C-alpha positions, 0 to 999 in steps of 0.5 A, spaced: 506 406 453 504 413 454 505 417 461 500 419 465 505 425 467 512 427 465 517 432 465 524 432 464 525 429 471 520 424 473 514 420 469 508 417 472 504 411 469 497 409 470 496 401 471 498 395 474 506 395 475 506 387 472 504 390 466 507 397 465 514 395 467 515 390 461 512 395 456 517 400 459 523 396 459 527 400 463 533 398 468 533 402 474 538 403 479 534 403 485 527 401 487 523 404 492 517 400 494 511 401 498 506 395 497 500 393 500 501 389 506 495 385 505 494 386 513 487 389 513 480 388 510 480 394 506 479 393 498 486 396 496 490 392 501 491 386 497 498 383 496 500 383 489 502 376 487 508 376 483 510 383 483 517 381 487 519 377 481 517 382 476 521 388 479 527 383 480 527 384 472 528 391 472 533 393 478 538 389 483 537 394 489 530 395 493 528 399 499 521 396 501 516 398 506 513 393 510 511 390 517 515 384 520 509 380 519 508 382 512 516 380 511 515 374 514 509 372 510 512 373 504 520 371 505 519 365 500 517 370 495 523 375 496 528 369 496 525 366 490 526 372 486 533 372 488 532 378 493 537 378 499 536 382 505 542 386 506 543 383 513 546 377 509 553 376 508 556 381 503 563 379 503 569 377 507 575 381 511 582 380 510 582 374 515 576 370 511 571 372 516 564 374 514 562 381 513 555 382 515 551 388 512 546 392 516 543 397 512 535 397 514 532 403 517 526 404 522 522 410 521 519 413 527 513 416 526 511 422 531 504 418 533 503 411 532 497 407 531 493 402 535 490 403 542 491 396 545 493 395 552 496 389 552 502 391 547 507 397 546 504 403 542 506 402 534 510 408 532 514 405 527 515 402 520 521 397 517 524 399 511 528 393 509 534 394 503 534 388 498 539 387 493 541 381 487 547 379 485 554 381 488 554 387 494 559 391 490 554 391 484 549 396 487 550 403 489 551 405 497 552 412 499 550 413 506 548 420 507 551 424 513 548 429 518 550 435 521 554 433 528 554 439 534 557 435 539 564 436 541 570 435 536 572 428 535 579 429 532 583 423 533 591 422 532 594 416 529 595 410 533 597 402 532 591 399 534 587 394 530 580 394 532 575 389 529 570 392 526 568 389 519 575 387 518 581 390 522 582 397 522 590 399 523 593 406 525 589 412 522 588 419 523 581 422 523 579 429 522 572 431 524 569 434 519 562 436 523 558 430 520 556 423 522 553 417 518 546 418 518 542 413 523 538 407 522 532 410 526 529 416 522 524 420 526 520 424 521 512 426 522 507 422 518 503 425 513 496 428 515 491 430 509 495 427 503 493 424 497 494 417 499 492 414 506 499 411 507 503 417 504 510 417 506 514 423 508 519 426 503 524 427 508 524 420 509 524 418 502 530 423 500 536 419 504 533 412 502 534 415 495 541 418 496 543 412 499 541 407 493 541 411 487 547 415 484 547 422 481 544 422 474 541 415 476 534 412 475 529 410 481 523 406 480 516 406 484 512 400 482 506 403 487 506 410 486 500 412 491 501 419 492 508 419 488 512 422 494 518 418 491 517 422 485 518 429 489 523 426 493 527 424 487 527 431 484 530 433 491 535 428 490 537 431 483 535 424 480 530 421 475 524 417 477 518 413 474 512 411 478 506 407 477 500 407 480 494 403 479 488 408 482 487 413 477 484 418 482 491 418 486 495 418 479 490 424 477 492 428 484 499 426 484 500 429 477 496 436 478 501 437 484 507 435 480 505 440 475 505 445 480 512 450 480 517 447 485 523 451 489 529 449 492 528 446 499 532 446 505 535 439 503 539 442 497 534 440 492 527 442 489 521 441 492 
């Protein structure tokens, strides 16, 4: 299988992911998927039947973009491929009580779509985290952001606070950072390669959460191949598959351009 573009970090393949992935035979630490939602009459907006089971053969963790309508309509397909939503029970505490995960993210755009006066203006998209097998078998490393509020140093205390299990006495040193929030506000891309192109600052924390250093990210619906650029910034390897050659060609030209260190501490 010959790559449409490749360098030492990323690869781009042209074709249908359901045909390309079996030929590659790779195992990825994380999938970042932005499939066609199948919600419009546009020719390219068609749900690819069977892609979830194909993807399941090559990774046990996945971020998937989509609307609530899309996820509800295809929930049975996720379940049939043994993809579990990260809000499912992921373990039990010392008292046997279930621990429920909540890894899912909302992307808040700077401007939304739709002008109907009988509903709220839509300025967000859902990014749901799915996994297969045991929760402990997938990588999780929540990015941290800089905190500029008052110092929160705390002294040890004997309280037991119920929070996904019992937290006993502890001492907390404020390192000036906080866990990244589940609502991420990033401007939409205007004038990009693909009309649904996702911004790289949005993809970067998703990759850093789900892919370990030196790991491999897989994007089965490459589009603008923004995932490849974000993977470069994160310092991990990545493979994208895109079925529309004009998009693949434009992405390959941009990938071939020199890139430099950016504000996120990686390469842009």
